[in-house]
C-alpha positions as CSV (number, residue, x, y, z in Angstrom):
1,M,6.3,-0.8,-21.7
2,T,8.8,-3.1,-20.0
3,D,11.5,-0.5,-20.5
4,A,9.6,1.9,-18.4
5,I,9.7,-0.4,-15.3
6,V,13.3,-1.8,-15.6
7,H,13.7,-0.8,-11.9
8,R,11.2,-3.5,-11.0
9,G,13.2,-6.1,-12.9
10,P,16.7,-5.2,-13.9
11,D,18.0,-8.8,-14.2
12,A,16.1,-10.1,-17.3
13,E,13.3,-9.5,-19.7
14,G,11.0,-11.9,-21.6
15,F,8.1,-11.8,-24.1
16,F,5.4,-14.0,-25.5
17,E,3.3,-13.2,-28.5
18,A,0.2,-14.8,-30.0
19,P,-2.6,-13.4,-32.2
20,G,-4.1,-10.4,-30.5
21,L,-1.9,-10.9,-27.5
22,C,1.5,-9.9,-26.1
23,L,2.9,-10.6,-22.6
24,G,6.1,-8.9,-21.3
25,S,8.0,-9.2,-18.0
26,R,10.9,-7.7,-16.2
27,R,12.7,-10.0,-13.7
28,L,14.2,-9.3,-10.3
29,S,16.0,-12.6,-9.8
30,I,15.4,-14.0,-6.3
31,I,14.5,-17.7,-6.8
32,D,16.2,-20.0,-9.3
33,L,18.6,-17.3,-10.4
34,D,19.7,-18.9,-13.6
35,H,16.6,-20.5,-15.0
36,G,13.6,-18.4,-13.9
37,T,13.1,-16.5,-17.2
38,Q,9.5,-15.5,-18.0
39,P,7.0,-16.0,-19.5
40,V,6.6,-19.6,-18.5
41,A,4.5,-22.3,-20.0
42,N,3.0,-25.8,-19.4
43,E,4.2,-28.9,-21.1
44,T,2.0,-28.4,-24.3
45,Q,2.7,-24.6,-24.5
46,S,-1.0,-24.0,-24.3
47,V,-0.9,-22.0,-21.1
48,H,1.5,-19.1,-20.5
49,A,2.1,-16.9,-17.5
50,V,3.9,-13.8,-16.4
51,F,4.2,-13.0,-12.7
52,N,5.6,-10.4,-10.2
53,G,6.0,-11.4,-6.6
54,E,6.5,-14.6,-4.7
55,L,4.6,-17.8,-3.9
56,F,6.1,-18.6,-0.6
57,D,4.9,-22.2,-0.4
58,Y,6.3,-23.1,-3.8
59,P,8.4,-26.1,-2.8
60,E,5.4,-27.8,-1.2
61,R,3.1,-27.0,-4.1
62,R,5.7,-28.1,-6.6
63,R,5.9,-31.5,-5.0
64,Q,2.2,-31.9,-5.0
65,L,2.0,-31.0,-8.8
66,Q,4.8,-33.4,-9.6
67,Q,2.9,-36.2,-7.8
68,R,0.0,-35.5,-10.2
69,G,2.2,-35.8,-13.3
70,H,3.1,-32.2,-14.0
71,R,6.6,-31.5,-15.3
72,F,8.7,-28.4,-14.7
73,R,11.5,-26.7,-16.7
74,S,12.9,-24.6,-13.7
75,H,12.9,-24.5,-9.9
76,G,11.1,-21.1,-9.8
77,D,7.7,-20.3,-8.3
78,T,6.3,-18.8,-11.5
79,D,6.4,-22.2,-13.1
80,L,3.6,-23.3,-10.7
81,L,1.0,-21.0,-12.4
82,P,0.4,-22.8,-15.8
83,H,0.0,-26.1,-14.0
84,L,-2.2,-24.8,-11.3
85,W,-4.5,-23.3,-13.9
86,E,-4.7,-26.7,-15.7
87,D,-5.8,-28.4,-12.4
88,H,-8.0,-25.7,-10.8
89,Q,-8.9,-23.0,-13.4
90,E,-10.2,-19.9,-11.6
91,G,-10.3,-21.8,-8.3
92,M,-6.4,-21.7,-8.3
93,F,-6.3,-18.1,-7.0
94,S,-7.8,-18.8,-3.6
95,T,-5.1,-21.5,-3.1
96,L,-2.1,-19.1,-3.7
97,R,0.0,-18.2,-0.8
98,G,2.2,-15.1,-1.2
99,Q,2.3,-11.7,-2.8
100,F,1.7,-11.3,-6.5
101,A,0.3,-9.8,-9.6
102,A,-0.1,-12.4,-12.3
103,A,-1.4,-12.8,-15.8
104,I,-2.3,-16.2,-17.3
105,Y,-3.1,-16.9,-21.0
106,D,-5.1,-20.0,-21.9
107,D,-4.6,-20.4,-25.7
108,E,-7.3,-23.1,-26.1
109,A,-9.9,-21.2,-24.1
110,R,-8.8,-17.8,-25.6
111,R,-8.8,-16.3,-22.1
112,V,-6.5,-14.0,-20.2
113,L,-6.7,-13.9,-16.4
114,L,-5.2,-11.0,-14.3
115,A,-5.0,-11.5,-10.6
116,R,-3.8,-9.7,-7.5
117,D,-2.9,-11.0,-4.0
118,R,-5.3,-10.9,-1.0
119,F,-4.1,-7.7,0.7
120,G,-2.8,-5.8,-2.4
121,I,1.0,-6.1,-1.8
122,C,1.8,-6.2,-5.5
123,P,0.2,-3.6,-7.9
124,L,-1.6,-4.3,-11.1
125,F,-3.0,-1.6,-13.2
126,W,-5.2,-1.9,-16.3
127,T,-7.1,0.2,-18.8
128,V,-9.2,-0.2,-22.0
129,Q,-8.2,1.9,-24.9
130,R,-10.1,2.4,-28.1
131,T,-7.8,3.3,-31.1
132,P,-8.2,3.4,-34.9
133,K,-6.5,0.0,-34.9
134,G,-8.9,-1.5,-32.5
135,T,-9.7,-1.8,-28.8
136,F,-6.9,-2.8,-26.4
137,V,-6.7,-4.0,-22.9
138,L,-3.4,-2.9,-21.3
139,F,-2.0,-3.9,-18.0
140,A,1.1,-3.4,-16.0
141,S,2.7,-3.3,-12.6
142,E,3.0,0.5,-12.8
143,I,1.1,3.3,-14.6
144,K,4.2,4.6,-16.3
145,A,4.3,1.4,-18.3
146,L,0.8,2.1,-19.5
147,L,1.7,5.7,-20.4
148,S,4.8,4.5,-22.3
149,S,2.6,2.4,-24.6
150,G,1.7,5.3,-26.7
151,M,-2.0,4.5,-26.4
152,V,-2.7,6.1,-23.0
153,T,-2.8,9.9,-22.5
154,A,-2.3,11.1,-18.9
155,R,-5.3,12.9,-17.7
156,P,-6.3,13.7,-14.1
157,D,-9.2,11.8,-12.4
158,I,-10.5,14.3,-9.8
159,K,-12.1,11.4,-7.9
160,G,-8.7,9.8,-7.4
161,I,-7.4,13.1,-6.1
162,D,-10.3,13.3,-3.7
163,H,-9.4,9.7,-2.5
164,T,-5.9,10.9,-1.5
165,F,-7.5,13.6,0.7
166,T,-10.3,11.4,2.0
167,F,-8.2,8.3,2.9
168,L,-4.7,9.8,3.0
169,A,-4.2,6.9,0.6
170,L,-5.3,5.5,-2.7
171,P,-6.9,2.1,-2.1
172,G,-8.4,1.5,-5.5
173,P,-9.9,0.7,-7.9
174,V,-9.9,4.5,-8.6
175,T,-6.5,6.1,-9.5
176,C,-5.5,9.7,-10.1
177,F,-5.4,8.9,-13.9
178,E,-8.6,9.0,-15.9
179,G,-9.5,5.7,-17.5
180,I,-6.8,3.7,-15.5
181,S,-7.9,1.4,-12.7
182,I,-5.9,-0.7,-10.2
183,L,-7.3,-4.2,-9.6
184,K,-8.7,-4.5,-6.2
185,P,-6.9,-6.8,-3.7
186,G,-8.2,-10.4,-3.8
187,H,-9.7,-9.9,-7.3
188,F,-9.1,-11.2,-10.7
189,L,-10.1,-10.0,-14.2
190,S,-11.3,-12.6,-16.7
191,I,-10.9,-11.5,-20.3
192,D,-12.6,-13.7,-22.9
193,L,-11.0,-12.9,-26.3
194,G,-13.8,-14.6,-28.2
195,A,-13.7,-16.1,-31.6
196,K,-11.9,-14.2,-34.4
197,G,-13.7,-11.0,-35.2
198,A,-16.0,-11.3,-32.1
199,A,-16.0,-8.7,-29.3
200,A,-14.0,-9.5,-26.1
201,S,-15.6,-9.4,-22.7
202,I,-14.2,-8.5,-19.4
203,N,-15.5,-9.6,-15.9
204,E,-14.1,-8.8,-12.5
205,K,-14.5,-11.3,-9.7
206,A,-13.5,-11.7,-6.1
207,Y,-11.7,-14.9,-5.2
208,W,-11.2,-13.8,-1.6
209,E,-12.6,-11.1,0.6
210,I,-11.7,-9.8,4.0
211,D,-13.9,-11.5,6.6
212,F,-14.6,-11.8,10.3
213,P,-16.9,-14.0,12.4
214,D,-20.3,-12.7,13.5
215,R,-20.2,-11.0,16.8
216,G,-20.2,-13.5,19.6
217,R,-18.9,-16.3,17.4
218,E,-15.3,-15.3,17.7
219,E,-12.8,-17.9,18.9
220,P,-12.0,-17.6,22.7
221,C,-8.4,-16.9,23.6
222,G,-5.9,-18.0,26.2
223,E,-2.4,-19.6,26.4
224,P,-3.2,-21.9,23.5
225,A,-3.9,-18.9,21.3
226,I,-0.5,-17.4,22.1
227,K,1.2,-20.6,21.3
228,R,-0.7,-21.0,18.0
229,Y,0.0,-17.4,17.0
230,E,3.7,-18.0,17.7
231,E,3.7,-21.1,15.6
232,L,1.9,-19.5,12.6
233,F,4.2,-16.5,12.8
234,H,7.3,-18.7,12.8
235,Q,5.9,-20.5,9.7
236,S,5.3,-17.2,8.0
237,V,8.8,-15.8,8.6
238,E,10.3,-19.1,7.6
239,R,8.5,-18.9,4.3
240,R,9.6,-15.4,3.7
241,L,13.2,-16.2,4.3
242,R,13.1,-18.6,1.3
243,A,15.4,-17.0,-1.4
244,D,18.6,-17.7,-3.3
245,V,19.8,-14.3,-2.3
246,P,20.5,-12.9,1.2
247,V,17.4,-11.5,3.0
248,V,17.7,-8.5,5.3
249,S,15.3,-6.9,7.7
250,Y,14.0,-3.4,8.3
251,L,14.2,-2.4,12.0
252,S,12.7,0.6,13.7
253,G,13.0,-0.7,17.3
254,G,9.2,-1.0,17.6
255,I,7.5,-4.3,18.5
256,D,6.5,-5.2,15.0
257,S,9.9,-5.1,13.2
258,S,11.7,-6.3,16.4
259,Y,9.5,-9.4,16.5
260,V,10.2,-10.1,12.8
261,L,13.9,-9.8,13.4
262,A,13.9,-12.0,16.6
263,T,11.9,-14.7,14.8
264,A,14.1,-14.7,11.8
265,T,17.2,-14.8,14.1
266,K,15.7,-17.9,15.9
267,L,14.9,-19.7,12.6
268,R,18.3,-19.0,11.0
269,G,20.5,-19.2,14.1
270,K,21.9,-15.9,13.2
271,A,20.4,-12.5,12.8
272,P,19.9,-11.2,9.3
273,P,21.4,-7.7,8.6
274,A,19.2,-5.0,10.0
275,F,18.7,-1.6,8.4
276,T,17.6,1.4,10.5
277,L,16.9,5.0,9.6
278,Q,18.6,7.7,11.8
279,I,16.6,10.9,11.3
280,N,18.2,14.0,12.5
281,A,15.0,15.6,14.0
282,S,13.7,15.8,17.5
283,G,11.9,12.7,18.7
284,L,12.5,10.8,15.3
285,D,15.8,9.1,15.9
286,E,15.0,5.4,16.0
287,T,18.6,4.2,16.5
288,P,18.6,4.0,20.4
289,K,15.6,1.6,20.4
290,A,16.9,-0.3,17.4
291,K,20.3,-0.7,19.1
292,E,18.7,-2.2,22.1
293,V,17.1,-4.8,19.8
294,T,20.3,-5.6,17.8
295,D,22.3,-5.9,21.0
296,V,19.8,-8.5,22.4
297,L,19.7,-10.5,19.1
298,G,23.4,-10.1,18.1
299,A,22.4,-8.5,14.8
300,A,24.7,-6.4,12.6
301,P,23.0,-3.0,12.3
302,T,23.3,-0.7,9.3
303,I,22.3,2.9,10.3
304,I,21.2,5.2,7.5
305,P,21.5,8.9,8.7
306,I,19.2,11.3,7.0
307,D,17.7,14.7,7.9
308,T,14.4,16.4,7.0
309,N,16.0,18.1,4.0
310,D,17.0,14.8,2.5
311,I,13.4,13.7,2.9
312,L,12.1,16.8,1.3
313,E,14.6,16.7,-1.6
314,A,13.5,13.1,-2.4
315,Y,9.8,14.0,-2.9
316,P,9.9,14.4,-6.7
317,Q,11.4,10.8,-7.0
318,L,8.8,9.6,-4.5
319,I,5.9,11.1,-6.5
320,R,7.4,9.6,-9.6
321,A,7.6,6.3,-8.1
322,A,4.2,6.4,-6.4
323,E,2.3,7.9,-9.4
324,C,0.0,9.7,-7.1
325,P,0.2,12.6,-4.5
326,V,1.8,11.5,-1.3
327,S,1.8,13.8,1.7
328,D,3.1,11.2,4.3
329,T,6.7,12.0,4.8
330,S,7.5,8.5,6.1
331,C,7.2,7.3,2.4
332,S,10.0,9.5,1.3
333,A,12.2,8.3,4.2
334,L,11.5,4.7,3.2
335,L,12.5,5.4,-0.3
336,L,15.9,6.5,1.0
337,L,16.0,3.4,3.1
338,A,15.4,1.0,0.1
339,R,18.0,2.9,-1.9
340,E,20.6,2.1,0.7
341,V,19.6,-1.5,0.8
342,H,20.0,-1.7,-2.9
343,Q,23.4,0.1,-2.8
344,Q,24.6,-2.4,-0.4
345,G,23.8,-5.3,-2.8
346,Y,20.6,-6.6,-1.3
347,K,17.3,-7.4,-3.1
348,V,15.0,-8.7,-0.3
349,A,13.9,-7.1,3.0
350,L,11.5,-8.3,5.7
351,T,9.3,-5.6,7.2
352,G,6.7,-5.2,10.0
353,E,3.7,-3.7,8.3
354,G,0.4,-5.4,8.8
355,A,0.4,-5.8,12.5
356,D,-1.3,-2.5,13.3
357,E,-4.1,-3.3,10.8
358,T,-4.9,-6.8,12.0
359,L,-4.3,-6.2,15.8
360,A,-5.6,-2.7,16.3
361,G,-2.3,-1.0,16.7
362,Y,-3.3,2.7,16.1
363,P,-4.3,5.3,18.8
364,W,-7.6,6.0,17.0
365,F,-8.8,2.5,17.9
366,K,-8.5,3.6,21.6
367,I,-10.3,6.9,21.0
368,N,-13.1,5.0,19.2
369,R,-13.4,2.6,22.2
370,L,-13.9,5.5,24.6
371,M,-17.0,6.6,22.5
372,A,-18.3,3.1,21.8
373,P,-20.8,2.8,24.7
374,A,-22.7,6.0,23.7
375,D,-22.5,5.1,20.0
376,A,-23.9,1.7,20.7
377,L,-27.0,3.5,22.1
378,G,-27.5,5.3,18.8
379,F,-26.2,8.8,19.9
380,K,-23.6,9.0,17.1
381,V,-21.1,10.5,19.5
382,S,-18.2,9.9,17.2
383,N,-19.8,12.2,14.5
384,T,-20.4,14.8,17.1
385,Y,-16.9,14.5,18.5
386,R,-15.3,15.1,15.1
387,R,-17.5,18.1,14.4
388,V,-16.7,19.7,17.8
389,V,-13.0,19.0,17.5
390,N,-13.0,20.5,14.0
391,S,-14.7,23.5,15.2
392,I,-12.3,24.0,18.0
393,F,-9.4,23.9,15.6
394,Q,-11.2,26.0,13.1
395,V,-11.6,23.4,10.4
396,P,-14.8,23.7,8.3
397,N,-17.0,20.7,8.7
398,N,-18.7,18.7,6.1
399,S,-22.5,19.1,6.0
400,V,-24.4,17.2,8.7
401,A,-26.2,15.2,6.0
402,Y,-22.9,14.1,4.4
403,D,-21.5,12.9,7.8
404,R,-24.7,11.0,8.5
405,R,-24.5,9.3,5.1
406,V,-21.0,8.1,5.6
407,Y,-21.7,7.0,9.1
408,D,-24.7,5.0,8.1
409,M,-22.9,3.5,5.0
410,L,-20.1,2.2,7.3
411,G,-22.6,0.6,9.7
412,G,-22.1,3.1,12.5
413,S,-19.1,4.2,14.5
414,N,-15.6,3.4,13.0
415,A,-12.2,4.1,14.3
416,W,-10.9,5.2,10.9
417,L,-13.7,7.8,10.6
418,D,-12.3,9.3,13.7
419,L,-9.1,9.8,11.6
420,Y,-10.3,10.3,8.2
421,G,-13.3,12.3,9.2
422,M,-11.2,14.9,10.9
423,V,-8.2,15.1,8.6
424,S,-10.1,14.9,5.3
425,A,-12.4,17.7,6.5
426,G,-9.4,19.9,5.5
427,K,-10.7,19.6,2.0
428,N,-13.2,22.3,2.8
429,R,-10.2,24.6,3.4
430,V,-8.6,24.3,0.0
431,Y,-10.7,22.8,-2.8
432,G,-11.0,25.0,-5.9
433,P,-13.0,25.0,-9.2
434,R,-12.2,21.5,-10.3
435,L,-12.6,19.7,-6.9
436,E,-15.2,21.9,-5.1
437,P,-18.2,20.2,-6.8
438,L,-17.3,17.0,-5.0
439,L,-17.7,18.5,-1.5
440,N,-20.6,17.0,0.4
441,Q,-21.8,15.3,-2.8
442,Y,-19.2,12.6,-3.8
443,I,-18.7,9.9,-1.2
444,A,-15.4,8.1,-1.9
445,Y,-16.3,5.2,0.3
446,E,-18.9,4.0,-2.4
447,D,-15.9,3.3,-4.7
448,L,-14.4,0.6,-2.4
449,G,-16.9,-2.1,-2.8
450,L,-17.4,-2.7,0.9
451,D,-19.8,-5.4,2.0
452,M,-21.4,-3.6,4.9
453,D,-24.4,-5.8,5.0
454,K,-22.1,-8.6,6.1
455,A,-20.0,-6.3,8.3
456,K,-23.0,-5.1,10.4
457,N,-23.0,-8.5,12.1
458,W,-19.4,-8.1,13.2
459,H,-18.0,-6.7,16.4
460,P,-17.4,-3.0,16.1
461,L,-13.7,-3.3,16.5
462,N,-13.6,-5.7,13.5
463,R,-15.6,-3.3,11.4
464,S,-12.9,-0.8,12.0
465,L,-10.1,-3.3,11.2
466,Y,-12.0,-4.1,8.0
467,L,-11.9,-0.5,6.8
468,G,-8.3,0.0,7.6
469,Q,-7.4,-3.3,5.8
470,R,-9.3,-2.2,2.8
471,T,-8.0,1.4,2.6
472,Y,-4.8,2.4,4.5
473,L,-3.1,-1.0,4.2
474,P,-3.2,-1.4,0.3
475,G,-3.6,2.4,-0.4
476,L,-0.5,3.6,1.6
477,L,1.5,1.1,3.6
478,L,1.8,-1.6,1.0
479,S,2.1,0.8,-1.9
480,N,3.6,4.3,-1.3
481,A,5.4,3.1,1.8
482,G,5.9,-0.4,0.5
483,D,6.1,-1.9,-3.0
484,R,6.4,1.4,-4.9
485,V,9.3,2.9,-2.9
486,A,11.2,-0.4,-2.5
487,M,10.9,-1.6,-6.1
488,N,11.9,1.9,-7.3
489,S,15.4,0.7,-6.0
490,S,14.9,-3.0,-7.1
491,V,14.1,-4.2,-3.6
492,E,11.3,-6.7,-2.8
493,T,9.7,-6.1,0.6
494,R,8.0,-9.1,2.4
495,Y,5.4,-8.9,5.1
496,P,5.3,-11.8,7.6
497,F,2.2,-10.3,9.5
498,L,0.1,-10.7,6.3
499,D,0.7,-14.4,5.9
500,E,-2.7,-16.0,4.8
501,D,-2.7,-18.7,7.5
502,L,-1.7,-16.2,10.2
503,T,-4.3,-13.5,9.2
504,D,-7.1,-16.1,8.8
505,Y,-6.4,-17.1,12.4
506,V,-6.2,-13.6,13.8
507,Q,-9.4,-12.4,12.1
508,G,-11.4,-15.1,13.9
509,L,-10.1,-14.4,17.4
510,D,-11.9,-12.6,20.3
511,P,-11.4,-8.9,19.7
512,S,-10.3,-8.5,23.3
513,W,-7.0,-10.2,22.3
514,K,-6.5,-7.5,19.7
515,L,-7.3,-4.5,21.8
516,R,-7.3,-5.5,25.5
517,R,-9.1,-2.5,27.1
518,F,-6.6,0.1,25.9
519,Q,-3.6,-2.1,25.2
520,D,-3.0,-2.4,21.6
521,K,-1.7,-5.7,19.8
522,Y,-2.2,-7.6,23.0
523,L,-1.8,-11.1,21.4
524,L,1.3,-10.1,19.5
525,R,3.0,-8.6,22.7
526,K,2.2,-11.7,24.7
527,A,3.8,-13.8,22.0
528,A,6.9,-11.5,21.7
529,E,7.6,-11.8,25.4
530,R,8.9,-15.3,24.6
531,S,11.6,-13.9,22.3
532,L,12.3,-10.4,23.4
533,P,12.8,-8.6,26.8
534,K,9.5,-7.3,28.2
535,N,10.3,-3.6,27.8
536,I,10.7,-4.2,24.1
537,A,7.6,-6.5,23.8
538,W,5.4,-3.9,25.5
539,R,7.1,-0.8,23.9
540,P,4.3,1.8,23.0
541,K,3.7,2.5,19.4
542,A,5.4,5.6,18.0
543,L,3.8,7.2,14.9
544,F,6.4,8.0,12.4
545,R,5.9,11.3,10.5
546,T,8.6,13.7,9.7
547,P,7.5,17.3,9.9
548,W,8.4,19.8,7.2
549,D,7.4,23.5,7.3
550,V,5.3,24.4,4.2
551,L,5.6,28.1,5.1
552,D,9.4,28.0,5.4
553,Q,9.4,26.4,1.9
554,Y,7.1,29.0,0.5
555,D,8.7,32.1,2.2
556,S,12.3,31.1,1.5
557,G,11.8,30.3,-2.1
558,G,12.5,26.6,-1.7
559,Y,12.3,24.4,-4.7
560,L,8.6,23.5,-4.0
561,A,7.5,27.1,-3.6
562,P,6.7,27.6,-7.2
563,L,4.0,25.0,-7.0
564,L,2.0,27.4,-4.7
565,S,2.4,30.4,-7.0
566,R,-0.9,31.9,-8.1
567,E,0.0,31.0,-11.7
568,A,0.6,27.2,-10.9
569,L,-2.6,27.0,-8.7
570,D,-4.7,28.7,-11.3
571,E,-3.2,26.4,-14.0
572,T,-4.3,23.2,-12.3
573,G,-7.6,24.6,-10.9
574,Y,-7.7,21.9,-8.2
575,F,-7.4,24.4,-5.3
576,D,-8.7,27.8,-4.4
577,T,-5.8,30.2,-4.9
578,K,-7.2,33.0,-2.6
579,M,-7.8,30.5,0.3
580,I,-4.4,28.9,-0.1
581,H,-2.6,32.2,0.1
582,A,-4.7,33.3,2.9
583,H,-3.8,30.2,4.9
584,L,-0.2,30.8,4.2
585,S,-0.4,34.3,5.6
586,R,-2.1,33.0,8.8
587,L,0.4,30.2,9.4
588,P,3.1,32.3,11.2
589,A,0.6,33.1,14.0
590,M,-0.6,29.5,14.5
591,K,0.9,26.9,16.9
592,G,0.3,23.4,18.0
593,I,-2.4,21.2,16.6
594,K,-4.1,24.0,14.7
595,R,-0.9,24.6,12.7
596,T,-0.3,20.8,12.3
597,L,-3.7,20.2,10.8
598,L,-3.4,23.2,8.4
599,E,0.1,22.1,7.3
600,Q,-1.2,18.6,6.8
601,V,-3.7,19.7,4.1
602,L,-1.3,22.2,2.6
603,S,1.3,19.5,2.2
604,A,-1.3,17.5,0.4
605,V,-1.9,20.5,-1.9
606,V,1.8,20.9,-2.7
607,M,2.1,17.1,-3.5
608,T,-0.9,17.1,-5.7
609,Q,0.6,20.1,-7.6
610,L,3.9,18.2,-7.8
611,W,2.2,15.1,-9.1
612,H,0.4,17.1,-11.8
613,H,3.6,18.7,-12.9
614,I,5.4,15.4,-13.3
615,Y,2.7,13.4,-15.0
616,I,0.0,15.7,-16.4
617,G,1.4,19.0,-17.6
618,D,4.2,21.4,-17.1
619,L,3.4,24.2,-14.7
620,G,5.8,26.7,-16.3
621,A,9.4,27.8,-16.3
622,P,9.7,28.4,-12.5
623,V,9.5,24.7,-11.9
624,E,11.6,23.5,-14.8
625,R,14.3,22.2,-12.3
626,F,11.9,19.4,-11.2
627,K,12.7,17.5,-14.3
628,A,16.2,16.7,-13.3
629,R,15.0,15.6,-9.9
630,S,12.0,13.6,-10.7
631,L,12.3,11.9,-14.0
632,S,14.7,9.1,-14.9
633,P,16.2,9.2,-18.5
634,E,13.9,6.4,-19.7
635,F,10.9,8.3,-18.4
636,Q,11.9,11.5,-20.0
637,M,12.0,9.7,-23.4
638,M,8.3,8.8,-23.2
């Protein structure tokens, strides 16, 4: 299992065995390079731990534990875990500051604890498998490790596939593999192994949940809020610069990554190396904006030139890394970015994700604000808006009853519904025999574990932020555009905007300092004025998505074309073959947003077919050449 995820930790491996238990780890050495081998244990060897990620306040926590009499064998952050367990038991998880997936074994209590960080930066998958030799709980940072155990058969979960069409992401706990779950952010599993011969028990608990104040109880803002935000952000970046290896920064030229780089420069007295993608496509070249930032800060830029063909060619590797269908082309570009960071000898990169989800940075928040007054009167304008727009662009709508159920389940109008409700309606255009029974029946939102009873008391903007932080953030930005594509090249990405102290502060603020009328990320921009020129601090957000022509691939016999053949579509049964080919025949006459919306859903079809081919079953001789592109040697051996 550890061999299957060598890319996550090429520097070392370690194992611990006890009756009924085995722990394994792969290590990417970043802290205490010479002495940080895992698993680690307490002084009496009664508590053991394996860990993926970083605890950014480890120097302070280490000193506190030493003052309480604990002794350490290394200077790494993983060493904290057994001692924190001794002092706090389950209460330790709410005190952790960082990004992590961790396993702790208490020999005396016969318990195993599996835990994941608050926002879901580090993945942790698990499954229960019943075999002739007994029942096993398996866990790993990636699904391919579970598959390599020999106990887990790769079978599709159609609910997981529906999640990728509903949310454009896979937020969990559902995955695209039957019987495999991903631990929800802010949760832990408690596995009681019991006495010898007794059945084990498994319980999932939340140690932290996304929260906002009740409406009207938010903290008022002003100049002190800007100063406090700046202080907390500086603390966050300082913590994430802690490493025994060099730390670099991703730079798009937008306000988020620019403020990260500016803050790191101020703290270090010298700018970290900056990495920027240069995409050879109209409107997608980020280098002029990034150069303006590096010139101001005196940073040494590294420009990675790629084109849309490079992005398309990398898709098999992206799907292998992500272990689910991914139609967002930015993820493929970020995979190439991380590859270059690794090839230049770096292991750690700062990135700007998280600001949009905490400070309302997306255009759909503004659209939702336009409709909010009527929605507040109970007219459900946002539902009507989506249905009218879909009709204009000839997208079949969900049933009225289905839309009402989702609307009511989420406590009313929600900015993310204005996105998901429109784009995911494309399911009606393509679902076939295996997925069609889910249409207007299965509600993916029910799987998320949302606490809407609590959320109904929040400001409507905070309800929208809640949904994005629970879906898009862990299900796409921190996974397919974050951990999965970065760790595929043995690079750890760190997220200053998701620091616990910073986000706790931001969640409690007056919503008008997140979205000020129609100005997104208002508080961040006011703080950034102190470190960057105003034209950079107030630079509008640019959504990053590289277009690729599905029809061109199909008509020209591109390497993805066989996935849309009648044979391949009939083999998986996910999609309606006649409808897919009818859409392809209509595409040449379509332009503008109509074509874009159809290509979006057809791209998702292609990527689902590609995922199935790589992980579930061979789709025949026409696509044999995928294997050389998508499977590493160790994966082909499984």
